[in-house]
C-alpha positions as CSV (number, residue, x, y, z in Angstrom):
1,M,120.9,134.9,-38.9
2,S,117.2,135.6,-38.3
3,T,116.3,131.9,-39.0
4,M,119.1,130.5,-36.9
5,S,119.7,130.5,-33.1
6,L,122.7,132.5,-32.0
7,R,124.4,129.3,-31.0
8,D,123.9,127.8,-34.5
9,Y,125.1,131.0,-36.2
10,W,128.3,131.3,-34.2
11,V,129.1,127.6,-34.2
12,K,128.7,127.6,-38.0
13,T,130.7,130.9,-38.4
14,V,133.6,129.7,-36.3
15,R,133.8,126.3,-37.9
16,E,133.7,127.7,-41.4
17,K,136.6,129.9,-40.4
18,I,138.5,126.8,-39.1
19,M,138.0,125.2,-42.5
20,E,138.9,128.3,-44.4
21,K,142.1,128.9,-42.5
22,K,142.9,125.2,-42.0
23,S,143.8,126.2,-38.5
24,R,142.7,125.5,-34.9
25,I,144.6,128.4,-33.4
26,V,143.3,131.4,-31.5
27,L,146.0,133.9,-30.6
28,A,145.9,134.9,-26.9
29,L,147.0,138.5,-27.0
30,D,147.7,139.4,-23.4
31,K,150.5,141.8,-24.1
32,I,152.2,143.6,-27.0
33,P,155.7,142.2,-26.9
34,F,159.0,144.0,-27.3
35,V,157.5,147.5,-26.8
36,E,158.3,149.7,-23.8
37,G,156.2,152.6,-22.6
38,F,152.8,153.7,-23.7
39,D,153.2,155.3,-27.1
40,E,149.9,154.4,-28.7
41,E,151.3,154.7,-32.3
42,K,154.2,152.4,-31.6
43,L,151.9,149.9,-29.7
44,Y,149.4,149.9,-32.5
45,S,152.1,149.5,-35.2
46,K,153.7,146.6,-33.3
47,C,150.4,144.9,-32.8
48,V,149.4,145.3,-36.5
49,D,152.8,143.9,-37.5
50,L,152.2,140.9,-35.3
51,L,148.7,140.2,-36.7
52,K,149.8,140.8,-40.2
53,A,152.4,138.1,-39.8
54,V,150.1,135.5,-38.2
55,E,146.6,136.3,-39.5
56,P,146.6,133.8,-42.4
57,F,147.3,131.0,-39.9
58,I,144.9,131.8,-37.1
59,V,141.2,131.7,-36.7
60,G,140.8,134.4,-34.1
61,V,142.3,136.6,-31.4
62,K,141.5,136.4,-27.7
63,V,142.2,139.8,-26.0
64,G,142.9,139.4,-22.3
65,L,142.4,141.8,-19.4
66,P,146.2,142.7,-19.2
67,L,145.9,144.4,-22.6
68,V,142.8,146.4,-21.5
69,V,144.3,147.4,-18.2
70,N,147.6,148.5,-19.7
71,Y,146.4,150.2,-22.9
72,G,142.7,150.8,-22.7
73,F,139.9,150.1,-25.1
74,S,140.7,152.9,-27.6
75,L,143.9,151.1,-28.8
76,I,142.1,147.7,-28.8
77,E,139.2,149.1,-30.7
78,K,141.5,150.2,-33.5
79,I,143.0,146.8,-33.7
80,V,139.7,145.0,-33.7
81,Q,138.2,147.2,-36.3
82,K,141.2,146.7,-38.6
83,Y,141.0,142.8,-38.5
84,R,137.4,142.0,-37.6
85,K,136.4,140.9,-41.1
86,R,139.3,138.4,-41.2
87,L,139.3,137.1,-37.6
88,I,137.0,136.2,-34.8
89,F,137.6,138.5,-31.8
90,I,137.0,137.2,-28.3
91,Y,137.1,139.3,-25.1
92,D,138.5,137.4,-22.2
93,G,137.4,139.5,-19.3
94,K,136.2,136.4,-17.5
95,V,133.1,138.5,-16.7
96,A,131.9,137.5,-13.2
97,D,129.9,140.2,-11.6
98,V,126.2,140.8,-10.9
99,A,123.9,141.2,-13.8
100,H,123.6,145.0,-14.0
101,V,127.4,145.4,-13.9
102,N,127.9,142.6,-16.4
103,E,125.5,144.4,-18.7
104,V,127.5,147.6,-18.7
105,V,130.7,145.7,-19.4
106,A,129.1,143.7,-22.2
107,K,127.7,146.7,-24.0
108,R,131.1,148.4,-24.1
109,V,132.9,145.3,-25.2
110,Y,130.5,144.5,-28.0
111,E,130.6,148.2,-29.1
112,V,134.4,147.8,-29.5
113,G,133.7,145.1,-32.1
114,F,134.2,141.9,-30.2
115,D,132.2,138.9,-31.4
116,L,132.3,136.7,-28.3
117,I,132.8,137.4,-24.6
118,I,134.1,134.8,-22.0
119,V,132.1,134.8,-18.8
120,H,132.8,132.9,-15.6
121,G,130.2,130.2,-15.3
122,M,130.7,129.8,-11.5
123,V,128.7,133.0,-10.9
124,G,125.6,131.4,-12.3
125,Y,123.0,132.6,-14.7
126,E,120.2,134.3,-12.8
127,G,121.4,137.7,-11.5
128,G,124.9,137.0,-12.9
129,V,125.7,136.0,-16.5
130,E,122.2,136.9,-17.6
131,G,123.4,140.5,-17.8
132,V,125.7,139.6,-20.6
133,V,123.2,137.3,-22.2
134,N,120.6,140.0,-22.4
135,V,123.0,142.3,-24.3
136,A,124.3,139.5,-26.6
137,R,120.8,138.5,-27.6
138,S,119.8,142.1,-28.4
139,I,122.6,142.5,-30.9
140,G,123.3,139.0,-32.2
141,K,126.6,138.4,-30.4
142,G,127.8,135.3,-28.6
143,I,129.0,134.1,-25.1
144,L,131.6,131.5,-24.1
145,V,131.2,130.1,-20.6
146,L,134.4,129.4,-18.7
147,A,133.7,126.0,-17.1
148,A,137.2,125.0,-15.9
149,M,140.7,126.5,-15.7
150,S,144.1,125.3,-16.6
151,H,146.1,126.0,-13.5
152,R,146.8,123.5,-10.6
153,G,144.8,125.5,-8.1
154,A,141.6,125.1,-10.1
155,I,140.6,121.8,-8.7
156,R,137.6,123.2,-6.8
157,L,136.3,125.1,-9.8
158,N,136.9,122.1,-12.1
159,S,134.9,119.9,-9.9
160,L,131.9,122.0,-10.9
161,T,132.4,121.6,-14.6
162,M,129.4,119.4,-15.2
163,D,127.1,121.6,-13.1
164,I,128.2,124.6,-15.2
165,L,127.8,122.8,-18.5
166,T,124.3,121.7,-17.5
167,E,123.2,125.2,-16.2
168,F,124.2,127.0,-19.4
169,C,123.6,124.4,-22.2
170,D,120.0,125.6,-22.9
171,V,120.7,129.4,-22.6
172,E,120.2,131.2,-25.9
173,G,123.3,133.3,-26.6
174,V,125.7,130.7,-25.0
175,V,127.6,129.3,-28.0
176,G,130.4,127.4,-26.3
177,Y,132.6,126.7,-23.4
178,V,136.2,127.2,-22.3
179,L,137.9,124.1,-21.0
180,P,141.6,123.5,-20.3
181,A,144.0,121.4,-22.4
182,T,145.8,120.6,-19.2
183,Y,142.8,118.6,-18.1
184,P,141.9,116.8,-21.4
185,S,139.5,114.4,-19.7
186,L,137.2,117.4,-19.0
187,I,137.2,118.2,-22.7
188,K,136.3,114.6,-23.5
189,I,133.5,114.5,-21.0
190,A,132.1,117.9,-22.1
191,R,132.1,116.9,-25.8
192,E,130.3,113.7,-25.1
193,F,127.7,115.6,-23.1
194,L,127.3,118.5,-25.5
195,G,127.6,116.7,-28.8
196,E,128.6,118.9,-31.7
197,D,126.2,121.7,-30.9
198,Y,128.7,123.9,-29.0
199,L,132.1,125.2,-29.5
200,I,134.9,124.2,-27.1
201,L,138.0,126.5,-26.8
202,S,141.0,125.3,-24.8
203,P,143.9,127.2,-23.2
204,G,146.9,125.6,-21.6
205,V,148.9,124.3,-24.6
206,G,152.5,125.4,-25.0
207,A,153.7,127.5,-22.1
208,Q,151.3,125.9,-19.6
209,G,152.5,122.4,-20.5
210,A,149.9,120.6,-22.7
211,F,151.2,119.4,-26.0
212,F,149.9,121.3,-29.1
213,G,146.9,119.5,-30.6
214,T,146.0,117.7,-27.3
215,A,142.8,119.6,-26.7
216,V,141.6,119.2,-30.3
217,M,142.2,115.4,-30.2
218,F,140.0,115.3,-27.1
219,G,137.2,117.2,-28.7
220,A,138.0,120.9,-28.7
221,D,137.4,123.1,-31.7
222,L,140.2,125.5,-31.0
223,E,143.3,125.9,-28.9
224,I,144.3,129.2,-27.4
225,I,148.0,129.9,-27.8
226,G,149.7,133.1,-26.5
227,R,153.3,133.2,-25.3
228,S,154.6,130.5,-27.6
229,I,153.6,132.9,-30.5
230,Y,153.9,136.5,-29.4
231,E,157.0,136.0,-27.4
232,S,158.8,134.4,-30.3
233,S,161.4,136.5,-32.1
234,V,159.9,135.2,-35.3
235,P,156.1,134.7,-34.6
236,R,155.3,134.1,-38.3
237,E,157.7,131.1,-38.4
238,E,156.4,129.8,-35.1
239,V,152.8,130.0,-36.1
240,I,153.6,128.3,-39.5
241,K,155.3,125.5,-37.6
242,L,152.2,125.1,-35.4
243,S,149.8,125.3,-38.3
244,K,151.3,122.2,-39.7
245,I,150.1,120.3,-36.6
246,Y,146.6,121.8,-36.7
247,S,146.1,121.5,-40.5
248,R,146.2,117.7,-40.0
249,L,143.4,118.1,-37.4
250,C,140.9,120.0,-39.5
């Protein structure tokens, strides 16, 4: 990696994983389904069972704040360490504080074993996201910038998408962007602006209403899918069904 920029390294790494798995799926793990209480052994076992079932058909896992708030980093660290050689791990804390706070968060998240952190682009670089950037650069990790969101109330944020893309596109350590499948025109605009030099990950398919494959067809590298998989009574069968859609898009 010493001869490559962080962006080039992580774009290459993720796209190689896409081709290896013949998949475009990142599993959004916001909860550990069908487990009540906080017995760490049961939670860990259930999560491992889920990942064992779907791992061959996914590129990575996006861990959201609900999992951290409910179960803490010790459980998550065990999960990440078990599967980090086979999957890309993304921390979706939507980090959005001032730089010195962001730096503390980033250090802990990367120590757990995460490869990429999602930050909120609207807070800006100077005095904001640069706290995460400084940590990422020092240890060879990557950053994904949230440039738009998938829900209906995100109109004001989404109007800033081009400003956010422009502000961060030359920041070393920023390897890609998060843009919603529910607003595919934003993905198309972003891909035309960025070329192939950055990753684009898209939530919003499945439970939020966008059809599976929509974001990829508009230029995204990966689609983030959560409830459609982890709330299924047969997640392996569900992800196999979905993988047939994405294998045609690799």
